[in-house]
C-alpha positions as a Markdown table, in Angstrom:
| # | Residue | x | y | z |
|---|---|---|---|---|
| 1 | Met | 7.7 | -14.6 | -16.1 |
| 2 | His | 9.3 | -12.8 | -13.2 |
| 3 | Arg | 7.2 | -9.8 | -12.2 |
| 4 | Ala | 8.8 | -7.0 | -10.2 |
| 5 | Thr | 5.8 | -4.9 | -9.3 |
| 6 | Lys | 3.7 | -6.3 | -6.5 |
| 7 | Ile | -0.1 | -6.5 | -6.4 |
| 8 | Val | -2.3 | -5.6 | -3.4 |
| 9 | Ala | -5.8 | -7.0 | -3.6 |
| 10 | Thr | -8.6 | -6.0 | -1.3 |
| 11 | Ile | -11.0 | -8.8 | -0.2 |
| 12 | Gly | -14.7 | -8.4 | 0.4 |
| 13 | Pro | -18.0 | -10.1 | -0.5 |
| 14 | Ala | -16.7 | -11.2 | -4.0 |
| 15 | Ser | -13.5 | -12.7 | -2.8 |
| 16 | Ser | -13.9 | -14.1 | 0.7 |
| 17 | Thr | -14.2 | -17.8 | 0.0 |
| 18 | Pro | -11.1 | -20.0 | 0.3 |
| 19 | Glu | -11.5 | -21.1 | -3.3 |
| 20 | Ile | -11.5 | -17.6 | -4.8 |
| 21 | Leu | -8.7 | -16.5 | -2.5 |
| 22 | Leu | -6.5 | -19.4 | -3.6 |
| 23 | Gln | -7.2 | -18.4 | -7.3 |
| 24 | Met | -6.3 | -14.8 | -6.5 |
| 25 | Ile | -3.0 | -15.8 | -5.0 |
| 26 | Gln | -2.2 | -18.1 | -7.8 |
| 27 | Ala | -3.1 | -15.3 | -10.3 |
| 28 | Gly | -0.5 | -13.0 | -8.6 |
| 29 | Ala | -1.8 | -11.3 | -5.5 |
| 30 | Asp | 1.1 | -10.6 | -3.2 |
| 31 | Val | -0.6 | -8.8 | -0.4 |
| 32 | Val | -4.2 | -9.1 | 0.7 |
| 33 | Arg | -5.9 | -5.9 | 2.1 |
| 34 | Leu | -8.5 | -6.1 | 4.9 |
| 35 | Asn | -10.6 | -2.9 | 4.7 |
| 36 | Phe | -11.6 | -2.0 | 8.3 |
| 37 | Ser | -14.2 | 0.5 | 7.0 |
| 38 | His | -16.4 | -2.5 | 6.4 |
| 39 | Gly | -17.1 | -5.7 | 8.3 |
| 40 | Thr | -16.8 | -6.9 | 11.9 |
| 41 | Ala | -13.9 | -8.2 | 13.8 |
| 42 | Asp | -15.1 | -11.7 | 13.2 |
| 43 | Asp | -15.3 | -11.0 | 9.4 |
| 44 | His | -11.7 | -9.9 | 9.4 |
| 45 | Arg | -10.6 | -12.9 | 11.6 |
| 46 | Gln | -12.2 | -15.4 | 9.3 |
| 47 | Arg | -10.8 | -13.7 | 6.1 |
| 48 | Ala | -7.3 | -13.6 | 7.6 |
| 49 | Glu | -7.6 | -17.4 | 8.4 |
| 50 | Phe | -8.7 | -18.1 | 4.8 |
| 51 | Val | -5.8 | -16.0 | 3.4 |
| 52 | Arg | -3.2 | -17.9 | 5.5 |
| 53 | Glu | -4.7 | -21.3 | 4.4 |
| 54 | Ala | -4.9 | -20.3 | 0.8 |
| 55 | Ala | -1.2 | -19.1 | 0.9 |
| 56 | Arg | -0.2 | -22.4 | 2.4 |
| 57 | Gln | -2.0 | -24.2 | -0.4 |
| 58 | Ala | -0.3 | -22.0 | -3.0 |
| 59 | Gly | 3.1 | -22.7 | -1.5 |
| 60 | Arg | 4.2 | -19.1 | -0.8 |
| 61 | Glu | 3.8 | -16.4 | 1.9 |
| 62 | Val | 1.3 | -13.7 | 1.3 |
| 63 | Ala | 1.2 | -10.6 | 3.5 |
| 64 | Ile | -2.0 | -9.2 | 5.1 |
| 65 | Met | -2.6 | -5.5 | 5.3 |
| 66 | Ala | -5.1 | -3.9 | 7.8 |
| 67 | Asp | -6.4 | -0.7 | 6.4 |
| 68 | Leu | -7.8 | 1.5 | 9.1 |
| 69 | Gln | -11.0 | 3.5 | 8.5 |
| 70 | Gly | -9.8 | 6.8 | 9.9 |
| 71 | Pro | -12.1 | 9.7 | 10.8 |
| 72 | Lys | -15.7 | 9.4 | 9.4 |
| 73 | Ile | -16.3 | 12.9 | 7.9 |
| 74 | Arg | -19.7 | 12.1 | 6.4 |
| 75 | Val | -23.3 | 13.2 | 6.2 |
| 76 | Gly | -25.8 | 11.2 | 8.3 |
| 77 | Lys | -28.8 | 9.2 | 7.1 |
| 78 | Phe | -31.8 | 10.6 | 5.3 |
| 79 | Glu | -35.5 | 9.9 | 6.0 |
| 80 | Asn | -36.0 | 8.4 | 2.5 |
| 81 | Gly | -32.4 | 7.2 | 2.0 |
| 82 | Lys | -31.4 | 10.0 | -0.3 |
| 83 | Val | -32.3 | 13.5 | -1.6 |
| 84 | Thr | -31.7 | 15.3 | -4.9 |
| 85 | Leu | -30.0 | 18.7 | -4.6 |
| 86 | Asn | -30.3 | 21.2 | -7.4 |
| 87 | Ser | -27.9 | 24.1 | -8.2 |
| 88 | Gly | -28.8 | 27.2 | -6.3 |
| 89 | Asp | -30.7 | 25.4 | -3.5 |
| 90 | Pro | -30.0 | 26.3 | 0.1 |
| 91 | Phe | -28.9 | 23.3 | 2.1 |
| 92 | Ile | -27.9 | 23.0 | 5.8 |
| 93 | Leu | -25.4 | 20.5 | 7.3 |
| 94 | Asp | -26.6 | 20.2 | 10.9 |
| 95 | Ala | -24.6 | 18.5 | 13.6 |
| 96 | Asp | -27.8 | 18.1 | 15.7 |
| 97 | Cys | -29.9 | 16.6 | 12.9 |
| 98 | Glu | -30.9 | 12.9 | 13.4 |
| 99 | Leu | -32.5 | 12.2 | 10.0 |
| 100 | Gly | -31.9 | 14.3 | 6.9 |
| 101 | Asn | -34.4 | 15.7 | 4.4 |
| 102 | Gln | -34.5 | 18.0 | 1.4 |
| 103 | Glu | -33.4 | 20.9 | 3.5 |
| 104 | Arg | -30.7 | 19.6 | 5.8 |
| 105 | Ala | -28.5 | 16.6 | 6.6 |
| 106 | Gly | -26.9 | 15.4 | 9.8 |
| 107 | Leu | -23.2 | 15.0 | 10.4 |
| 108 | Asp | -21.1 | 12.0 | 11.7 |
| 109 | Tyr | -18.3 | 14.4 | 12.5 |
| 110 | Lys | -19.9 | 16.8 | 15.0 |
| 111 | Asp | -17.0 | 19.3 | 15.1 |
| 112 | Leu | -17.2 | 20.1 | 11.4 |
| 113 | Pro | -18.9 | 23.5 | 12.0 |
| 114 | Arg | -15.8 | 24.6 | 14.1 |
| 115 | Asp | -13.6 | 24.0 | 11.1 |
| 116 | Leu | -15.4 | 26.1 | 8.5 |
| 117 | Lys | -16.0 | 29.8 | 7.7 |
| 118 | Pro | -17.9 | 31.6 | 5.0 |
| 119 | Gly | -16.4 | 31.2 | 1.5 |
| 120 | Asp | -15.2 | 27.6 | 2.2 |
| 121 | Val | -16.1 | 25.0 | -0.5 |
| 122 | Leu | -17.3 | 21.5 | 0.6 |
| 123 | Leu | -17.1 | 18.5 | -1.7 |
| 124 | Leu | -19.5 | 15.7 | -1.1 |
| 125 | Asn | -19.6 | 12.1 | -2.5 |
| 126 | Asp | -16.0 | 12.3 | -3.9 |
| 127 | Gly | -16.6 | 15.7 | -5.3 |
| 128 | Leu | -19.7 | 15.0 | -7.3 |
| 129 | Ile | -21.7 | 17.5 | -5.2 |
| 130 | Val | -20.3 | 21.0 | -4.4 |
| 131 | Leu | -21.6 | 23.3 | -1.7 |
| 132 | Asn | -20.5 | 26.9 | -1.0 |
| 133 | Val | -20.5 | 27.8 | 2.7 |
| 134 | Gln | -22.5 | 31.0 | 3.3 |
| 135 | Arg | -22.4 | 31.2 | 7.1 |
| 136 | Val | -21.9 | 29.0 | 10.2 |
| 137 | Ile | -24.5 | 29.4 | 13.0 |
| 138 | Gly | -23.8 | 27.3 | 16.1 |
| 139 | Asn | -23.9 | 23.6 | 14.9 |
| 140 | Glu | -25.4 | 24.5 | 11.5 |
| 141 | Ile | -23.5 | 25.0 | 8.3 |
| 142 | His | -25.6 | 27.0 | 5.9 |
| 143 | Thr | -24.6 | 26.5 | 2.2 |
| 144 | Ile | -25.7 | 27.1 | -1.3 |
| 145 | Val | -25.6 | 24.1 | -3.8 |
| 146 | Lys | -23.1 | 25.0 | -6.6 |
| 147 | Ile | -23.2 | 21.5 | -8.3 |
| 148 | Gly | -26.1 | 19.3 | -7.4 |
| 149 | Gly | -27.0 | 15.7 | -7.7 |
| 150 | Asp | -28.3 | 12.7 | -5.6 |
| 151 | Leu | -27.0 | 12.7 | -2.1 |
| 152 | Ser | -27.5 | 9.4 | -0.2 |
| 153 | Asn | -26.7 | 8.1 | 3.3 |
| 154 | Asn | -23.2 | 8.4 | 4.8 |
| 155 | Lys | -21.5 | 10.0 | 1.8 |
| 156 | Gly | -18.1 | 11.6 | 2.5 |
| 157 | Ile | -17.3 | 15.3 | 3.0 |
| 158 | Asn | -14.1 | 17.0 | 2.1 |
| 159 | Arg | -13.1 | 20.7 | 2.4 |
| 160 | Gln | -11.5 | 22.0 | -0.8 |
| 161 | Gly | -7.8 | 22.6 | 0.1 |
| 162 | Gly | -8.0 | 20.5 | 3.2 |
| 163 | Gly | -7.8 | 21.8 | 6.7 |
| 164 | Leu | -10.3 | 19.6 | 8.7 |
| 165 | Ser | -9.2 | 19.0 | 12.2 |
| 166 | Ala | -10.4 | 15.4 | 12.7 |
| 167 | Pro | -7.6 | 13.3 | 14.2 |
| 168 | Ala | -6.1 | 10.5 | 12.1 |
| 169 | Leu | -6.7 | 7.9 | 14.7 |
| 170 | Thr | -10.2 | 7.5 | 16.1 |
| 171 | Ala | -11.4 | 5.3 | 19.0 |
| 172 | Lys | -12.5 | 2.7 | 16.4 |
| 173 | Asp | -9.1 | 2.7 | 14.8 |
| 174 | Met | -7.4 | 2.1 | 18.1 |
| 175 | Glu | -9.7 | -0.9 | 18.7 |
| 176 | Asp | -9.2 | -2.1 | 15.1 |
| 177 | Ile | -5.4 | -2.0 | 15.7 |
| 178 | Arg | -5.8 | -4.4 | 18.6 |
| 179 | Thr | -8.0 | -6.7 | 16.4 |
| 180 | Ala | -5.4 | -6.5 | 13.6 |
| 181 | Met | -2.5 | -7.5 | 15.9 |
| 182 | Ala | -4.5 | -10.4 | 17.2 |
| 183 | Leu | -4.9 | -11.5 | 13.6 |
| 184 | Gly | -1.1 | -11.3 | 13.0 |
| 185 | Val | -1.3 | -8.8 | 10.2 |
| 186 | Asp | 2.0 | -7.7 | 8.5 |
| 187 | Phe | 1.1 | -4.1 | 7.6 |
| 188 | Val | -1.1 | -1.4 | 9.1 |
| 189 | Ala | -2.3 | 1.4 | 6.8 |
| 190 | Val | -3.2 | 4.6 | 8.6 |
| 191 | Ser | -5.9 | 6.8 | 6.9 |
| 192 | Phe | -5.6 | 10.6 | 6.7 |
| 193 | Pro | -2.3 | 11.2 | 8.6 |
| 194 | Lys | -1.4 | 14.9 | 8.5 |
| 195 | Asn | 2.1 | 14.7 | 9.9 |
| 196 | Ala | 4.8 | 12.5 | 11.3 |
| 197 | Thr | 3.3 | 12.6 | 14.8 |
| 198 | Asp | 0.2 | 10.8 | 13.5 |
| 199 | Met | 2.3 | 8.0 | 12.2 |
| 200 | Glu | 4.5 | 7.8 | 15.3 |
| 201 | Met | 1.4 | 7.5 | 17.5 |
| 202 | Ala | -0.1 | 4.7 | 15.3 |
| 203 | Arg | 3.2 | 2.8 | 15.4 |
| 204 | Gln | 3.4 | 3.0 | 19.2 |
| 205 | Leu | -0.2 | 1.7 | 19.5 |
| 206 | Ala | 0.5 | -1.1 | 17.0 |
| 207 | Asn | 3.7 | -2.1 | 18.8 |
| 208 | Ile | 2.0 | -2.2 | 22.2 |
| 209 | Ala | -0.9 | -4.2 | 20.8 |
| 210 | Gly | 1.4 | -6.5 | 18.9 |
| 211 | Ala | 3.8 | -7.2 | 21.8 |
| 212 | Pro | 1.9 | -10.2 | 23.2 |
| 213 | Tyr | 2.0 | -11.8 | 19.8 |
| 214 | Gly | 5.6 | -10.9 | 19.0 |
| 215 | Ile | 4.5 | -8.6 | 16.2 |
| 216 | Lys | 5.8 | -5.2 | 15.0 |
| 217 | Pro | 3.9 | -4.5 | 11.8 |
| 218 | Lys | 5.2 | -2.3 | 9.0 |
| 219 | Met | 3.4 | 1.1 | 9.1 |
| 220 | Ile | 1.9 | 2.6 | 5.9 |
| 221 | Ala | 0.8 | 6.3 | 5.7 |
| 222 | Lys | -2.0 | 6.8 | 3.3 |
| 223 | Ile | -1.4 | 10.2 | 1.7 |
| 224 | Glu | -4.9 | 11.6 | 1.1 |
| 225 | Arg | -5.0 | 15.0 | 2.9 |
| 226 | Ala | -3.8 | 18.3 | 1.4 |
| 227 | Glu | -1.9 | 18.9 | 4.7 |
| 228 | Ala | 0.2 | 15.8 | 4.2 |
| 229 | Ile | 1.9 | 17.1 | 1.1 |
| 230 | Pro | 4.1 | 19.7 | 2.7 |
| 231 | Ala | 4.8 | 17.3 | 5.6 |
| 232 | Leu | 5.6 | 14.4 | 3.3 |
| 233 | Gln | 9.3 | 13.9 | 4.1 |
| 234 | Gly | 8.5 | 13.8 | 7.8 |
| 235 | Ile | 5.7 | 11.3 | 7.3 |
| 236 | Leu | 8.0 | 9.2 | 5.2 |
| 237 | Asp | 10.7 | 9.3 | 7.9 |
| 238 | Ala | 8.1 | 8.1 | 10.5 |
| 239 | Ser | 6.7 | 5.3 | 8.2 |
| 240 | Asp | 7.9 | 2.1 | 6.5 |
| 241 | Gly | 6.0 | 3.0 | 3.3 |
| 242 | Ile | 3.3 | 5.2 | 1.9 |
| 243 | Met | 0.2 | 4.8 | -0.2 |
| 244 | Val | -0.7 | 7.2 | -3.0 |
| 245 | Ala | -4.4 | 7.3 | -2.1 |
| 246 | Arg | -5.7 | 9.1 | -5.1 |
| 247 | Gly | -9.4 | 9.2 | -4.1 |
| 248 | Asp | -9.6 | 11.6 | -1.2 |
| 249 | Leu | -6.4 | 13.3 | -2.2 |
| 250 | Ala | -7.9 | 14.3 | -5.6 |
| 251 | Val | -11.0 | 15.7 | -3.9 |
| 252 | Glu | -8.9 | 17.9 | -1.6 |
| 253 | Val | -6.2 | 19.1 | -4.1 |
| 254 | Gly | -8.0 | 18.7 | -7.4 |
| 255 | Asn | -7.8 | 15.9 | -10.0 |
| 256 | Ala | -5.4 | 17.7 | -12.2 |
| 257 | Ala | -2.7 | 17.9 | -9.4 |
| 258 | Val | -2.6 | 14.2 | -8.6 |
| 259 | Pro | -0.5 | 12.8 | -11.5 |
| 260 | Ala | 2.4 | 15.0 | -10.7 |
| 261 | Leu | 2.0 | 14.4 | -7.0 |
| 262 | Gln | 2.0 | 10.7 | -7.6 |
| 263 | Lys | 5.4 | 10.9 | -9.4 |
| 264 | Arg | 6.8 | 13.1 | -6.7 |
| 265 | Met | 5.7 | 10.8 | -3.9 |
| 266 | Ile | 7.1 | 7.7 | -5.6 |
| 267 | Arg | 10.4 | 9.4 | -6.2 |
| 268 | Met | 10.6 | 10.7 | -2.6 |
| 269 | Ala | 9.7 | 7.3 | -1.2 |
| 270 | Arg | 12.4 | 5.5 | -3.2 |
| 271 | Glu | 15.0 | 8.1 | -2.3 |
| 272 | Ser | 14.1 | 7.6 | 1.4 |
| 273 | Asn | 14.4 | 3.8 | 1.2 |
| 274 | Lys | 10.7 | 3.4 | 1.8 |
| 275 | Phe | 8.2 | 1.4 | -0.3 |
| 276 | Val | 5.2 | 2.9 | -2.1 |
| 277 | Ile | 1.8 | 1.7 | -3.2 |
| 278 | Thr | -0.3 | 3.4 | -5.9 |
| 279 | Ala | -4.0 | 3.0 | -5.3 |
| 280 | Thr | -7.6 | 4.0 | -6.3 |
| 281 | Gln | -9.6 | 3.2 | -9.4 |
| 282 | Met | -6.7 | 1.5 | -11.2 |
| 283 | Met | -8.9 | -1.1 | -12.9 |
| 284 | Glu | -12.3 | 0.4 | -12.0 |
| 285 | Ser | -14.2 | -0.7 | -15.1 |
| 286 | Met | -13.3 | -4.3 | -14.3 |
| 287 | Ile | -15.8 | -4.2 | -11.4 |
| 288 | Tyr | -18.4 | -4.9 | -14.1 |
| 289 | Ala | -16.4 | -5.6 | -17.3 |
| 290 | Pro | -14.1 | -8.5 | -18.1 |
| 291 | Val | -11.5 | -6.2 | -19.7 |
| 292 | Pro | -10.1 | -2.8 | -18.6 |
| 293 | Thr | -10.2 | 0.4 | -20.5 |
| 294 | Arg | -7.1 | 1.5 | -22.5 |
| 295 | Ala | -6.8 | 4.4 | -20.0 |
| 296 | Glu | -6.7 | 2.0 | -17.1 |
| 297 | Val | -4.0 | 0.0 | -18.8 |
| 298 | Ser | -1.9 | 3.1 | -19.3 |
| 299 | Asp | -2.5 | 4.2 | -15.7 |
| 300 | Val | -1.2 | 0.9 | -14.3 |
| 301 | Ala | 1.7 | 0.9 | -16.7 |
| 302 | Asn | 2.7 | 4.5 | -15.9 |
| 303 | Ala | 2.7 | 3.8 | -12.2 |
| 304 | Val | 5.1 | 0.9 | -12.9 |
| 305 | Leu | 7.3 | 3.2 | -15.0 |
| 306 | Asp | 7.2 | 5.8 | -12.2 |
| 307 | Gly | 8.8 | 3.1 | -10.0 |
| 308 | Thr | 5.9 | 2.2 | -7.7 |
| 309 | Asp | 6.5 | -0.9 | -5.6 |
| 310 | Ala | 2.9 | -2.1 | -5.8 |
| 311 | Val | -0.4 | -1.3 | -7.5 |
| 312 | Met | -3.6 | -1.9 | -5.6 |
| 313 | Leu | -7.1 | -3.1 | -6.3 |
| 314 | Ser | -10.0 | -2.0 | -4.2 |
| 315 | Ala | -13.6 | -2.6 | -5.2 |
| 316 | Glu | -12.3 | -4.4 | -8.3 |
| 317 | Ser | -11.3 | -7.5 | -6.2 |
| 318 | Ala | -13.6 | -6.8 | -3.1 |
| 319 | Ala | -16.9 | -6.5 | -4.9 |
| 320 | Gly | -16.3 | -6.9 | -8.6 |
| 321 | Lys | -17.5 | -9.6 | -10.9 |
| 322 | Tyr | -14.0 | -10.6 | -12.1 |
| 323 | Pro | -11.6 | -10.5 | -9.1 |
| 324 | Val | -9.3 | -13.3 | -10.4 |
| 325 | Gln | -9.3 | -12.0 | -14.0 |
| 326 | Thr | -8.5 | -8.5 | -12.8 |
| 327 | Ile | -5.4 | -9.7 | -11.0 |
| 328 | Glu | -4.3 | -11.7 | -14.0 |
| 329 | Thr | -4.8 | -8.6 | -16.2 |
| 330 | Met | -3.0 | -6.3 | -13.9 |
| 331 | Ala | 0.0 | -8.7 | -13.6 |
| 332 | Ala | 0.3 | -8.9 | -17.4 |
| 333 | Ile | 0.3 | -5.1 | -17.7 |
| 334 | Cys | 3.1 | -4.8 | -15.0 |
| 335 | Ile | 5.3 | -7.4 | -16.8 |
| 336 | Glu | 4.9 | -5.7 | -20.1 |
| 337 | Ala | 5.7 | -2.2 | -18.6 |
| 338 | Glu | 8.7 | -3.5 | -16.8 |
| 339 | Lys | 10.2 | -4.8 | -20.1 |
| 340 | Ser | 10.6 | -1.3 | -21.4 |
| 341 | Glu | 11.9 | 0.3 | -18.2 |
| 342 | Gln | 15.4 | 1.7 | -18.5 |
| 343 | Ser | 17.9 | 1.2 | -15.7 |
| 344 | Glu | 19.7 | 4.3 | -14.5 |
| 345 | Leu | 21.9 | 2.6 | -11.9 |
| 346 | Asp | 25.1 | 4.3 | -12.8 |
| 347 | Lys | 23.4 | 7.7 | -12.6 |
| 348 | Asp | 21.7 | 6.7 | -9.3 |
| 349 | Phe | 25.0 | 6.0 | -7.7 |
| 350 | Leu | 26.6 | 9.4 | -8.6 |
| 351 | Asp | 27.3 | 11.5 | -5.5 |
| 352 | Arg | 26.0 | 8.7 | -3.2 |
| 353 | Thr | 27.8 | 7.9 | 0.0 |
| 354 | Phe | 27.2 | 4.8 | 2.1 |
| 355 | Thr | 28.2 | 4.9 | 5.8 |
| 356 | Arg | 26.9 | 1.4 | 6.8 |
| 357 | Ile | 28.7 | -1.8 | 5.9 |
| 358 | Asp | 25.5 | -3.7 | 5.1 |
| 359 | Gln | 24.1 | -1.0 | 2.9 |
| 360 | Ser | 27.5 | -0.7 | 1.0 |
| 361 | Ile | 27.4 | -4.5 | 0.4 |
| 362 | Ala | 23.8 | -4.3 | -0.9 |
| 363 | Met | 24.8 | -1.5 | -3.3 |
| 364 | Gly | 27.9 | -3.3 | -4.4 |
| 365 | Ala | 26.0 | -6.5 | -5.1 |
| 366 | Leu | 23.5 | -4.5 | -7.2 |
| 367 | Phe | 26.2 | -2.7 | -9.2 |
| 368 | Thr | 28.2 | -6.0 | -9.7 |
| 369 | Ala | 25.2 | -8.0 | -10.8 |
| 370 | Phe | 24.1 | -5.3 | -13.3 |
| 371 | His | 27.5 | -4.9 | -15.0 |
| 372 | Leu | 28.4 | -8.6 | -15.0 |
| 373 | Gly | 25.0 | -9.7 | -16.4 |
| 374 | Ala | 24.2 | -12.0 | -13.5 |
| 375 | Lys | 21.0 | -13.9 | -13.7 |
| 376 | Ala | 20.1 | -13.2 | -10.1 |
| 377 | Ile | 21.0 | -11.6 | -6.8 |
| 378 | Val | 20.5 | -13.8 | -3.8 |
| 379 | Ala | 20.5 | -12.0 | -0.4 |
| 380 | Leu | 20.5 | -14.0 | 2.8 |
| 381 | Thr | 18.8 | -11.7 | 5.2 |
| 382 | Glu | 17.3 | -11.6 | 8.7 |
| 383 | Ser | 15.3 | -8.4 | 8.6 |
| 384 | Gly | 15.0 | -7.8 | 4.8 |
| 385 | Ser | 16.8 | -4.5 | 4.9 |
| 386 | Thr | 19.4 | -5.6 | 2.4 |
| 387 | Ala | 16.7 | -6.6 | -0.1 |
| 388 | Leu | 14.8 | -3.3 | 0.5 |
| 389 | Trp | 17.9 | -1.2 | -0.3 |
| 390 | Met | 18.6 | -3.2 | -3.4 |
| 391 | Ser | 15.0 | -2.8 | -4.5 |
| 392 | Arg | 15.2 | 1.0 | -4.6 |
| 393 | His | 17.2 | 0.8 | -7.8 |
| 394 | Trp | 16.0 | -0.9 | -11.1 |
| 395 | Thr | 18.4 | -3.2 | -12.9 |
| 396 | His | 16.3 | -6.0 | -14.5 |
| 397 | Val | 18.2 | -8.5 | -12.3 |
| 398 | Pro | 15.7 | -10.2 | -10.0 |
| 399 | Ile | 16.5 | -10.2 | -6.3 |
| 400 | Phe | 15.8 | -13.3 | -4.2 |
| 401 | Ala | 15.8 | -12.7 | -0.5 |
| 402 | Leu | 16.1 | -15.8 | 1.6 |
| 403 | Thr | 15.2 | -15.5 | 5.3 |
| 404 | Pro | 14.5 | -17.9 | 8.2 |
| 405 | Arg | 11.9 | -15.3 | 9.5 |
| 406 | Val | 8.3 | -15.7 | 8.3 |
| 407 | Gly | 7.7 | -12.0 | 9.3 |
| 408 | Ser | 10.5 | -10.8 | 7.1 |
| 409 | Glu | 9.4 | -13.0 | 4.3 |
| 410 | Arg | 5.9 | -11.4 | 4.4 |
| 411 | Ala | 7.2 | -7.9 | 4.8 |
| 412 | Met | 9.2 | -8.3 | 1.6 |
| 413 | Ala | 6.0 | -9.1 | -0.3 |
| 414 | Leu | 5.7 | -5.3 | -1.0 |
| 415 | Tyr | 9.3 | -4.7 | -2.1 |
| 416 | Arg | 9.7 | -4.2 | -5.8 |
| 417 | Asn | 11.7 | -6.8 | -7.7 |
| 418 | Val | 12.2 | -8.9 | -4.6 |
| 419 | Thr | 11.0 | -12.5 | -4.3 |
| 420 | Ser | 11.1 | -13.7 | -0.7 |
| 421 | Leu | 11.8 | -17.3 | 0.0 |
| 422 | His | 12.1 | -19.3 | 3.2 |
| 423 | Leu | 15.6 | -20.5 | 4.3 |
| 424 | Asp | 15.6 | -23.4 | 6.7 |
| 425 | Thr | 18.9 | -22.8 | 8.3 |
| 426 | Asn | 20.6 | -19.6 | 9.6 |
| 427 | Thr | 23.6 | -21.1 | 11.4 |
| 428 | Asp | 26.2 | -22.6 | 9.0 |
| 429 | Arg | 27.4 | -20.2 | 6.3 |
| 430 | Asp | 28.4 | -22.7 | 3.6 |
| 431 | Thr | 25.2 | -24.8 | 4.2 |
| 432 | Ala | 23.1 | -21.7 | 3.9 |
| 433 | Leu | 24.7 | -20.5 | 0.7 |
| 434 | Gln | 24.5 | -23.9 | -0.9 |
| 435 | Gln | 20.8 | -24.1 | 0.1 |
| 436 | Ala | 20.2 | -20.6 | -1.2 |
| 437 | Leu | 21.6 | -21.5 | -4.6 |
| 438 | Glu | 19.7 | -24.8 | -4.7 |
| 439 | Thr | 16.5 | -23.0 | -3.9 |
| 440 | Val | 16.9 | -20.5 | -6.7 |
| 441 | Val | 17.9 | -23.2 | -9.2 |
| 442 | Ser | 15.0 | -25.5 | -8.1 |
| 443 | Lys | 12.5 | -22.8 | -8.8 |
| 444 | Gly | 13.8 | -22.2 | -12.3 |
| 445 | Tyr | 15.4 | -18.8 | -11.7 |
| 446 | Ala | 18.9 | -19.9 | -12.6 |
| 447 | Ser | 20.6 | -22.9 | -14.1 |
| 448 | Arg | 24.0 | -24.5 | -14.4 |
| 449 | Gly | 26.7 | -22.0 | -15.6 |
| 450 | Asp | 24.7 | -18.9 | -14.7 |
| 451 | Met | 26.3 | -16.2 | -12.7 |
| 452 | Val | 24.7 | -15.4 | -9.4 |
| 453 | Val | 25.7 | -12.7 | -6.9 |
| 454 | Leu | 25.3 | -13.6 | -3.2 |
| 455 | Thr | 25.2 | -11.5 | -0.1 |
| 456 | Val | 25.4 | -12.8 | 3.5 |
| 457 | Gly | 26.3 | -11.7 | 7.0 |
| 458 | Glu | 29.0 | -13.4 | 9.0 |
| 459 | Pro | 28.5 | -14.6 | 11.7 |
| 460 | Met | 25.0 | -15.5 | 10.5 |
| 461 | Gly | 21.8 | -14.9 | 12.4 |
| 462 | Gln | 21.9 | -11.3 | 13.3 |
| 463 | Ala | 19.9 | -8.4 | 11.7 |
| 464 | Gly | 22.0 | -5.7 | 10.1 |
| 465 | Gly | 25.0 | -8.0 | 9.8 |
| 466 | Thr | 25.4 | -8.3 | 6.0 |
| 467 | Asn | 29.1 | -7.9 | 5.3 |
| 468 | Thr | 30.1 | -10.4 | 2.5 |
| 469 | Leu | 29.6 | -10.4 | -1.2 |
| 470 | Lys | 30.3 | -13.5 | -3.4 |
| 471 | Ile | 30.1 | -14.0 | -7.1 |
| 472 | Val | 29.5 | -17.6 | -8.1 |
| 473 | Arg | 28.7 | -19.7 | -11.2 |
| 474 | Val | 25.9 | -22.3 | -10.5 |
| 475 | Gly | 27.4 | -25.8 | -10.5 |
| 476 | Glu | 31.0 | -24.7 | -9.7 |
| 477 | Pro | 32.6 | -25.0 | -6.3 |
| 478 | Tyr | 32.9 | -21.8 | -4.3 |
């Protein structure tokens, strides 16, 4: 069945062979995520090559996302690998400490003492350990353990409420951007941006690094800092899409605040004509179990009903025991949730104005297909913008975007309800339209007598030129 919601799958030790990657793509992975927090440049290069080859064997384009590590705000290493902290214990975070012990731990982020004051609350290891800051003396942060537990090497540190000054882009990130561009990635995800400037700087670096390869990747802002919430519209304007990165975000703003923020972020992204990915622990139990929990099924389904473009797997597909089965299960949940989704197209169009011709044609095609009961919308597009605009509204009418550009084809792998297909010609209008119809029919999406809505730009071959809408019945002359 046609699935509108896309699936992003992280690859790692459990999923880096060509055989498993092919099975993952066949199971429904639309975008493969390379996590630059782990692995070397050579690891990423080999995995990217395997993804491209597996996609070729599967007969469809699959996009690659490079996810940057961002600032490492973590404790250092311990003499014995870990310590056990008990409530009420004093504990020191020391920027000058080399190896930690029961009394103190080192810091990867040496400027942390400058960001803190007495009364601040630090959350370690995804909030499992809580420290109350008593005082800051030079490079030492003196704390009292509020909630204890085992603390091991390199666990993360967050300040409750946010406010850490670490820049979004580190020297490692800048080098990783250059590596990612050499690999020909389609998306770059920026960790911990606080404002639009962070995203603008990342885009500039990516465009410069991608210029020798003719690449301008789509930029994704990972919303995981408390400071990003009030700056969200600006971040959206400076990005192509956002990721609702619920892990670090939940630690900074509190678990209870995240569901409402998720709905707000998805709504704002769609209203801004940006795509949105929902991530973190969506199918967490399937790292070890062959079936998800009922709560996980509801979580994925609710993200779909919220209107997310994509749902993402992290450790489930990177290190889990069932990477292929997890993707199959997630795909089935998405399809079932989409069946019950109500279209509010007429309501969406109230009080809307369209100043661009191409955007007006896109909205007209969507409205026409919905009310005439068309089987499909077929958009001949260079850049993919027409398909993106259509995908911001839900109609149950599948959108097929045909493009001669491989880069556009891969970019549309993240757009909700859009199936991107390759179009061999972009010169002759009638030939292109005929080929577009034949492609959709040959893949089983429409048959003789079905109504299809077509959009195309004349003259063909230029981005932003969509200016024509046609309604045709398959098999009849047009």
